[in-house]
Each structure stands twice: as C-alpha cells, then as structure tokens.
C-alpha positions, 0 to 999 in steps of 0.5 A: 542801602537806607531803610527808605529807599528799600520800602520804596524799592519794593512798593516799585516791585509791588506796582509793577507785579500788579499793573504790568499784566493789566499794562500789556493786556491794555496794548494788546498782543496779536490775537493770532497765536489763538487757534483759528477757525480752520476754513471748510467747504462745503454749505453754500454761500449763495442759498445759505450766507456764511458764519464767520469766526473771528479767533481772540474775539471780544466783540468784533462782528464781520457779516459777509453777505450773499450779495457781496458773495455775487459781487465777488470784488475786493472788500473791506470791512469794519469789523468794531462791533463792541469792542470798543476800537477798530479793526478792519479786514479784506476779504478779496475777489479770489476770497469771493470766488472761493465762497461761491465754489462754497469753499471757505476763506481765512483773513487777518485783519489789520492791526491796532495792537493786535490783530485777529485772525477770521474765517469765513465759512459757507452756512 
C-alpha cells in the first residue's frame, strides 16, 4: 500500500468514527427501548384531566383533554411540539373507556425514523 493510500484510508476511518454517531442519531432509533412510564390506576380524569409521559422525549407534546375522554371516540393526535418532526398517536375508544374509569393507558406513536411509547394517566 502506498503512503497516499494509507493516509487516505486513515482519514476515512477517522471521519467515520466522528460522523457515524451523528449520522445514526439523525436517522434515529426506536425510542421504545427507553423505559416507558407504567400506566397507573387512580386520579380523576373527569375532574383533573390527564398527565402524559413520552419515552425518549425531545420536545413532543400530547394533551388529552377531559372533553376527549367524555367523547370516548378514537382520536389521532399530532405530537410534534418543538421536536422539529412529527409523530402521531391514536388513542382508541377502549383507551378512553379506561381513562374514564381512571385507569392509565399506554400507546405507541407512529414511526418517523423512531417512535415513542406514550403513557397517559389521570391527574
């Protein structure tokens, strides 16, 4: 191997070591590996609303209102927030039935390079 080839391959390896973690981070991985908060019983959704935990969160926001719980129909929420990319999550009629009974729920967001486990509990 010539000196020039050796140096060029060394530079490529160094650049890969520097750029690969950034590249993989940009592509994203599944955030479902992050521990999701466990849904819990208790609280009072009808009186106090809900609290939301998003695993691996980086700016996403979900608000499940008391009116949505009372309506009890499947609803898809956009959780973009300040994350700079979108995900959505569907809370099903069965989920709303659980929330109305003050039982927490967990759903998975759509995948945009990665996804998020989302837990909604009664406050």
